[in-house]
Structures are given as structure tokens and as C-alpha cells.
Backbone as CSV, one residue per row, in Angstrom:
resi,resn,N_x,N_y,N_z,CA_x,CA_y,CA_z,C_x,C_y,C_z
1,MET,-4.869,-26.106,19.313,-5.322,-24.773,19.687,-6.232,-24.902,20.907
2,ASP,-5.973,-24.067,21.921,-6.778,-24.161,23.127,-8.179,-23.596,22.874
3,LYS,-9.055,-23.860,23.829,-10.473,-23.521,23.673,-10.692,-22.015,23.497
4,GLN,-9.962,-21.184,24.254,-10.139,-19.732,24.159,-9.753,-19.228,22.768
5,LYS,-8.645,-19.724,22.201,-8.222,-19.296,20.867,-9.217,-19.742,19.813
6,ALA,-9.727,-20.954,19.954,-10.716,-21.448,18.992,-11.980,-20.604,19.047
7,LEU,-12.422,-20.277,20.250,-13.617,-19.452,20.417,-13.377,-18.056,19.845
8,PHE,-12.196,-17.520,20.071,-11.881,-16.190,19.560,-11.864,-16.195,18.037
9,SER,-11.369,-17.253,17.414,-11.382,-17.369,15.950,-12.804,-17.331,15.412
10,VAL,-13.716,-17.988,16.115,-15.128,-17.966,15.719,-15.681,-16.546,15.823
11,PHE,-15.325,-15.840,16.894,-15.785,-14.455,17.075,-15.260,-13.558,15.960
12,ILE,-14.013,-13.735,15.577,-13.447,-12.914,14.500,-14.249,-13.123,13.227
13,ARG,-14.476,-14.380,12.871,-15.233,-14.653,11.644,-16.646,-14.076,11.722
14,LYS,-17.246,-14.145,12.888,-18.627,-13.698,13.043,-18.754,-12.169,13.028
15,TYR,-17.787,-11.460,13.618,-17.935,-10.026,13.837,-17.090,-9.134,12.934
16,GLN,-16.173,-9.694,12.146,-15.242,-8.841,11.405,-15.926,-7.921,10.393
17,VAL,-16.909,-8.398,9.668,-17.570,-7.568,8.658,-18.316,-6.406,9.318
18,GLY,-19.069,-6.711,10.338,-19.813,-5.670,11.042,-18.900,-4.665,11.723
19,LEU,-17.786,-5.153,12.279,-16.844,-4.254,12.931,-16.213,-3.299,11.926
20,ARG,-15.837,-3.831,10.768,-15.257,-2.963,9.736,-16.264,-1.904,9.273
21,ALA,-17.503,-2.300,9.116,-18.550,-1.349,8.712,-18.742,-0.287,9.791
22,PHE,-18.721,-0.700,11.045,-18.865,0.242,12.150,-17.715,1.253,12.144
23,ILE,-16.479,0.766,11.988,-15.303,1.649,11.977,-15.391,2.624,10.812
24,ARG,-15.772,2.124,9.649,-15.916,3.005,8.477,-17.002,4.043,8.734
25,GLY,-18.060,3.633,9.409,-19.155,4.532,9.741,-18.756,5.634,10.714
26,LEU,-17.634,5.440,11.420,-17.141,6.471,12.326,-16.328,7.529,11.582
27,GLY,-16.235,7.385,10.256,-15.535,8.386,9.458,-14.076,8.081,9.221
28,VAL,-13.681,6.839,9.417,-12.290,6.446,9.210,-12.053,6.234,7.715
29,HIS,-10.899,6.700,7.226,-10.548,6.480,5.814,-10.598,4.989,5.509
30,SER,-11.082,4.655,4.333,-11.254,3.245,3.978,-9.940,2.466,4.006
31,ASP,-8.815,3.137,3.699,-7.550,2.410,3.708,-7.013,2.180,5.121
32,ALA,-7.653,2.746,6.143,-7.220,2.536,7.522,-8.178,1.636,8.295
33,VAL,-9.304,1.288,7.702,-10.317,0.494,8.399,-9.767,-0.871,8.813
34,ASP,-9.101,-1.557,7.909,-8.581,-2.896,8.232,-7.564,-2.838,9.369
35,ASP,-6.707,-1.810,9.364,-5.722,-1.671,10.430,-6.393,-1.494,11.783
36,LEU,-7.402,-0.631,11.829,-8.103,-0.406,13.096,-8.905,-1.635,13.531
37,ALA,-9.479,-2.344,12.576,-10.208,-3.575,12.923,-9.246,-4.605,13.500
38,GLN,-8.090,-4.753,12.873,-7.100,-5.706,13.375,-6.630,-5.306,14.767
39,GLU,-6.384,-4.020,14.953,-5.963,-3.544,16.271,-7.051,-3.788,17.310
40,THR,-8.312,-3.615,16.907,-9.434,-3.882,17.811,-9.434,-5.334,18.252
41,PHE,-9.260,-6.248,17.304,-9.238,-7.672,17.654,-8.036,-8.014,18.530
42,LEU,-6.907,-7.368,18.294,-5.727,-7.618,19.136,-5.975,-7.159,20.575
43,VAL,-6.559,-5.981,20.724,-6.883,-5.486,22.069,-7.889,-6.426,22.725
44,ALA,-8.891,-6.835,21.980,-9.913,-7.737,22.527,-9.281,-9.052,22.973
45,TYR,-8.363,-9.566,22.195,-7.719,-10.833,22.551,-6.912,-10.679,23.838
46,ARG,-6.166,-9.560,23.930,-5.361,-9.329,25.144,-6.240,-9.115,26.372
47,GLU,-7.424,-8.513,26.170,-8.312,-8.179,27.283,-9.439,-9.201,27.471
48,MET,-9.344,-10.332,26.806,-10.427,-11.319,26.801,-10.854,-11.731,28.207
49,ASP,-9.902,-11.789,29.130,-10.263,-12.217,30.488,-11.101,-11.159,31.217
50,LYS,-11.140,-9.918,30.696,-11.938,-8.848,31.295,-13.345,-8.783,30.702
51,PHE,-13.596,-9.545,29.637,-14.898,-9.509,28.975,-15.958,-10.190,29.831
52,ASP,-17.067,-9.475,30.072,-18.192,-10.016,30.805,-19.049,-10.820,29.839
53,GLN,-19.109,-12.125,30.019,-19.800,-12.996,29.074,-21.309,-12.799,29.078
54,GLU,-21.810,-12.013,30.008,-23.224,-11.681,30.011,-23.553,-10.614,28.962
55,LEU,-22.495,-9.898,28.497,-22.681,-8.810,27.538,-22.546,-9.314,26.102
56,ASP,-22.935,-8.468,25.174,-22.820,-8.758,23.748,-21.372,-8.529,23.306
57,PHE,-20.749,-9.529,22.720,-19.358,-9.422,22.287,-19.191,-8.337,21.225
58,GLY,-20.124,-8.233,20.294,-20.060,-7.208,19.258,-20.094,-5.806,19.835
59,PHE,-20.925,-5.586,20.842,-21.000,-4.289,21.508,-19.664,-3.964,22.162
60,TRP,-19.056,-4.959,22.801,-17.763,-4.786,23.454,-16.686,-4.429,22.420
61,LEU,-16.684,-5.128,21.280,-15.729,-4.832,20.208,-15.908,-3.403,19.692
62,ARG,-17.153,-3.004,19.487,-17.402,-1.647,19.001,-16.914,-0.599,20.004
63,GLY,-17.023,-0.886,21.285,-16.495,0.022,22.305,-14.983,0.150,22.212
64,ILE,-14.305,-0.967,21.990,-12.846,-0.939,21.816,-12.502,-0.130,20.572
65,ALA,-13.214,-0.387,19.485,-12.960,0.332,18.233,-13.197,1.829,18.417
66,ARG,-14.260,2.181,19.111,-14.570,3.589,19.353,-13.422,4.259,20.112
67,ASN,-12.869,3.568,21.108,-11.733,4.128,21.858,-10.500,4.270,20.980
68,LEU,-10.270,3.323,20.100,-9.119,3.426,19.198,-9.275,4.597,18.237
69,VAL,-10.493,4.815,17.771,-10.738,5.958,16.883,-10.549,7.258,17.661
70,ARG,-10.973,7.294,18.917,-10.732,8.481,19.757,-9.232,8.755,19.873
71,ASN,-8.449,7.697,20.027,-6.993,7.856,20.090,-6.459,8.458,18.795
72,GLU,-7.045,8.065,17.675,-6.632,8.630,16.393,-6.940,10.124,16.346
73,PHE,-8.083,10.528,16.921,-8.418,11.959,16.984,-7.362,12.708,17.790
74,ARG,-6.968,12.126,18.921,-5.949,12.774,19.746,-4.645,12.915,18.989
75,LYS,-4.278,11.871,18.250,-3.055,11.942,17.440,-3.175,13.059,16.411
76,ALA,-4.331,13.129,15.774,-4.546,14.170,14.759,-4.482,15.554,15.393
77,ASN,-5.035,15.696,16.596,-5.001,16.997,17.271,-3.582,17.400,17.647
78,ARG,-2.739,16.431,17.960,-1.345,16.749,18.261,-0.641,17.304,17.036
79,GLN,-1.094,16.904,15.871,-0.475,17.373,14.644,-0.809,18.830,14.358
80,THR,-1.745,19.405,15.102,-2.103,20.804,14.879,-1.225,21.743,15.696
81,ARG,-0.126,21.270,16.226,0.781,22.110,16.996,1.565,23.070,16.114
82,ILE,1.588,22.827,14.828,2.299,23.690,13.896,1.425,24.892,13.591
83,LEU,1.968,26.093,13.792,1.179,27.303,13.585,0.911,27.581,12.114
84,ASN,1.952,27.465,11.290,1.797,27.707,9.866,2.502,26.587,9.128
85,GLU,1.720,25.665,8.604,2.287,24.456,8.016,3.241,24.760,6.864
86,LYS,2.860,25.692,5.983,3.709,26.006,4.832,5.034,26.625,5.270
87,LEU,4.987,27.530,6.208,6.213,28.152,6.701,7.098,27.119,7.390
88,SER,6.498,26.291,8.228,7.276,25.261,8.919,7.897,24.286,7.931
89,GLN,7.134,23.897,6.921,7.659,22.978,5.908,8.833,23.609,5.167
90,PHE,8.707,24.895,4.819,9.803,25.608,4.147,11.048,25.618,5.029
91,LEU,10.876,25.933,6.305,12.024,26.003,7.217,12.675,24.642,7.420
92,VAL,11.845,23.614,7.531,12.386,22.259,7.677,13.184,21.883,6.437
93,ASN,12.629,22.141,5.261,13.327,21.816,4.020,14.604,22.644,3.866
94,GLU,14.531,23.914,4.216,15.701,24.792,4.090,16.833,24.293,4.977
95,PHE,16.506,23.918,6.198,17.512,23.395,7.115,18.094,22.097,6.574
96,GLU,17.218,21.231,6.073,17.648,19.923,5.573,18.603,20.075,4.396
97,PHE,18.331,21.002,3.468,19.153,21.121,2.273,20.426,21.937,2.510
98,ASN,20.436,22.795,3.500,21.597,23.646,3.728,22.490,23.174,4.861
99,TYR,22.129,22.091,5.484,22.911,21.601,6.612,23.786,20.457,6.142
100,GLU,25.069,20.580,6.424,25.995,19.515,6.062,26.917,19.271,7.245
101,PRO,26.815,18.114,7.888,27.662,17.865,9.049,29.138,17.877,8.649
102,SER,29.984,18.222,9.587,31.402,18.391,9.286,32.096,17.078,8.934
103,ASP,31.589,15.943,9.414,32.248,14.672,9.109,31.657,13.983,7.873
104,TYR,30.886,14.706,7.100,30.261,14.172,5.895,31.320,13.879,4.838
105,ASN,31.294,12.640,4.305,32.284,12.311,3.288,31.670,11.843,1.975
106,GLY,30.370,11.695,1.904,29.724,11.369,0.646,29.697,9.895,0.294
107,ASP,30.405,9.046,1.038,30.427,7.618,0.718,29.035,6.996,0.801
108,GLU,28.262,7.406,1.806,26.920,6.837,1.974,26.024,7.187,0.793
109,ILE,26.097,8.422,0.329,25.265,8.849,-0.806,25.661,8.080,-2.063
110,ALA,26.950,7.938,-2.290,27.425,7.200,-3.472,26.972,5.750,-3.403
111,ALA,27.068,5.141,-2.225,26.643,3.742,-2.068,25.144,3.615,-2.297
112,LEU,24.378,4.555,-1.745,22.927,4.517,-1.923,22.550,4.645,-3.391
113,LYS,23.167,5.591,-4.090,22.857,5.773,-5.510,23.183,4.509,-6.302
114,ALA,24.311,3.904,-6.022,24.694,2.674,-6.724,23.713,1.549,-6.418
115,CYS,23.302,1.442,-5.168,22.360,0.383,-4.776,20.989,0.595,-5.420
116,ILE,20.555,1.831,-5.514,19.268,2.123,-6.159,19.323,1.730,-7.632
117,LEU,20.443,1.989,-8.276,20.579,1.624,-9.693,20.503,0.120,-9.915
118,GLU,20.845,-0.665,-8.896,20.794,-2.119,-9.005,19.393,-2.684,-8.802
119,LEU,18.483,-1.881,-8.312,17.112,-2.341,-8.064,16.388,-2.602,-9.379
120,PRO,15.409,-3.513,-9.358,14.545,-3.681,-10.534,13.772,-2.390,-10.800
121,ASP,13.321,-2.233,-12.038,12.618,-1.006,-12.436,11.436,-0.677,-11.533
122,THR,10.622,-1.680,-11.200,9.435,-1.408,-10.379,9.833,-0.934,-8.991
123,SER,10.892,-1.479,-8.440,11.358,-1.045,-7.119,11.881,0.386,-7.179
124,ARG,12.634,0.701,-8.223,13.124,2.079,-8.382,11.953,3.047,-8.535
125,GLN,10.919,2.605,-9.249,9.741,3.453,-9.438,9.057,3.732,-8.091
126,LEU,8.921,2.705,-7.258,8.314,2.899,-5.934,9.145,3.866,-5.091
127,ILE,10.467,3.732,-5.143,11.354,4.635,-4.402,11.172,6.069,-4.900
128,ASP,11.084,6.240,-6.208,10.870,7.578,-6.770,9.552,8.176,-6.295
129,TYR,8.475,7.386,-6.362,7.179,7.888,-5.924,7.241,8.334,-4.457
130,LYS,7.865,7.488,-3.632,7.885,7.745,-2.190,8.793,8.917,-1.824
131,TYR,10.008,8.927,-2.348,10.991,9.900,-1.859,11.203,11.088,-2.800
132,ALA,11.225,10.874,-4.080,11.408,12.002,-5.006,10.109,12.798,-5.136
133,ASN,8.984,12.092,-5.243,7.687,12.763,-5.402,6.978,13.003,-4.072
134,GLU,7.542,12.455,-2.984,6.985,12.608,-1.638,5.517,12.198,-1.552
135,GLN,5.195,11.043,-2.141,3.825,10.552,-2.104,3.674,9.542,-0.975
136,ASN,2.467,9.480,-0.407,2.212,8.484,0.627,1.745,7.178,-0.017
137,SER,1.587,6.154,0.803,1.236,4.823,0.293,-0.079,4.816,-0.468
138,ARG,-1.050,5.591,0.011,-2.352,5.631,-0.663,-2.210,6.222,-2.057
139,GLU,-1.475,7.320,-2.168,-1.291,7.962,-3.474,-0.546,7.037,-4.440
140,ILE,0.462,6.363,-3.933,1.225,5.434,-4.772,0.331,4.288,-5.225
141,SER,-0.461,3.746,-4.294,-1.324,2.606,-4.638,-2.319,2.961,-5.729
142,GLU,-2.822,4.186,-5.697,-3.767,4.627,-6.721,-3.102,4.721,-8.095
143,GLN,-1.829,5.076,-8.117,-1.126,5.228,-9.390,-0.716,3.900,-10.007
144,ILE,-0.336,2.939,-9.171,0.220,1.712,-9.741,-0.662,0.487,-9.567
145,GLY,-1.811,0.658,-8.918,-2.757,-0.447,-8.829,-2.415,-1.508,-7.795
146,MET,-1.696,-1.143,-6.749,-1.421,-2.057,-5.641,-2.228,-1.570,-4.436
147,THR,-2.456,-2.463,-3.485,-3.107,-2.021,-2.253,-2.106,-1.217,-1.438
148,THR,-2.619,-0.404,-0.530,-1.719,0.402,0.310,-0.830,-0.494,1.163
149,THR,-1.378,-1.614,1.627,-0.575,-2.550,2.419,0.542,-3.130,1.582
150,ALA,0.238,-3.495,0.340,1.271,-4.049,-0.547,2.351,-3.014,-0.830
151,VAL,1.965,-1.763,-0.978,2.949,-0.690,-1.213,3.861,-0.558,-0.001
152,ARG,3.261,-0.518,1.199,4.069,-0.380,2.417,5.020,-1.557,2.589
153,LEU,4.539,-2.765,2.336,5.397,-3.952,2.458,6.516,-3.925,1.422
154,ALA,6.184,-3.547,0.204,7.197,-3.486,-0.848,8.270,-2.461,-0.495
155,LEU,7.853,-1.291,-0.012,8.821,-0.263,0.373,9.694,-0.730,1.534
156,MET,9.095,-1.435,2.484,9.866,-1.954,3.602,10.931,-2.935,3.108
157,ARG,10.555,-3.829,2.206,11.517,-4.806,1.656,12.599,-4.117,0.835
158,ILE,12.218,-3.102,0.082,13.196,-2.367,-0.724,14.198,-1.668,0.194
159,ARG,13.713,-1.053,1.263,14.611,-0.379,2.198,15.570,-1.379,2.844
160,GLU,15.073,-2.581,3.156,15.948,-3.610,3.730,17.030,-4.012,2.725
161,LYS,16.654,-4.161,1.451,17.637,-4.490,0.414,18.671,-3.378,0.268
162,LEU,18.195,-2.135,0.273,19.112,-1.002,0.145,20.066,-0.937,1.338
163,LYS,19.553,-1.199,2.520,20.393,-1.165,3.715,21.486,-2.229,3.631
164,ALA,21.109,-3.440,3.219,22.092,-4.520,3.093,23.108,-4.204,1.998
165,CYS,22.637,-3.692,0.886,23.524,-3.332,-0.224,24.500,-2.251,0.212
166,MET,23.995,-1.236,0.906,24.868,-0.149,1.355,25.902,-0.655,2.357
167,ALA,25.484,-1.505,3.269,26.426,-2.055,4.252,27.543,-2.809,3.539
168,TYR,27.167,-3.584,2.541,28.170,-4.327,1.771,29.111,-3.367,1.044
169,ARG,28.565,-2.401,0.342,29.397,-1.441,-0.425,30.297,-0.621,0.488
170,LEU,29.773,-0.200,1.624,30.584,0.611,2.542,31.667,-0.213,3.223
171,SER,31.422,-1.504,3.363,32.462,-2.365,3.957,33.633,-2.562,2.989
172,LEU,33.403,-2.360,1.695,34.472,-2.513,0.697,35.376,-1.290,0.658
173,THR,34.873,-0.144,1.128,35.693,1.086,1.043,36.542,1.287,2.263
């Protein structure tokens, strides 16, 4: 490991706890703090050559984190483009349930249902929570006692299994 990477590893160990506390103190949901801290360290690593060594590294990290949180505010503000959330949600759902493309043949749905039935019980339960109950990772994690990251990873792996299973089943037809 080169000298810069070794030094950066020391900085991560030294500043990670304080950085996470700072991010949480900015009003970030606790389940998003680790993601923002990791993103802060990634930005810092990429921008390391711009860091003025006369300055405090922790102060510099907090500035990066503050900018990332500002970006999150902008993202949240973009989500306010919907005038009436309930009406828009109804219209989106109505379109989704009443729209059927002309080349629809049902093979994909049949393959998906068969593949879901082949999943272990816990995987089927996660799929139900996510898609049938429309719950997010945080809500699912609270119900089943997994971390939000573990829920997201499990769902990602389940989707990959379903995709492979469906590809196999559809290739047989």
C-alpha cells in the first residue's frame, strides 16, 4: 500500500466516529448516516490532492459532508414537484393496472410466479414486504430484525436469482 493510502486509512480510523456524529447532528436519518459518511470519505480520497495540509483534516471532511447533505436537500426539494401526492399516486396506479401492451403474452408473469415459489421462505417474505406491502428497506428491517443494508443486499441478491431463473424458464418456452 502506498504512503497516501496508508495515511488515508489512518485518517478514516481517526475521524469516522466524529464525522458520523456530525452528519447525524445535521438532521440526517440514522439509517443514512453511514452512507453519507462513506460518500464523504470517497470524495475526500478522490480530492486528496486538493487538500491544504495546513488546514484541519476533520474540518475539511465536515465541509464535504455538509455539501453532500445540501445535495440531499436539493434532491428532496425536487421531489416536491408533485402538486397533489395522493392524486398523482392514484393516477400512476390506475395507469399501471389498466395498461396492457398489445404484445403482452403473460409468459414473463408465469415465469416470475414460478421462480418466486422456488425461493426460500425468508426470501419470499422479503419480496412480499417490498413489493406486495410496498415497504421500504427501513420498514422491512424494523419488522424482521435485519439492518437496512442487509435488507437492500438481500433484495438485490433475490432479484438477481429471480432474473436468472426467469431467463432460464423463458428460454425453455
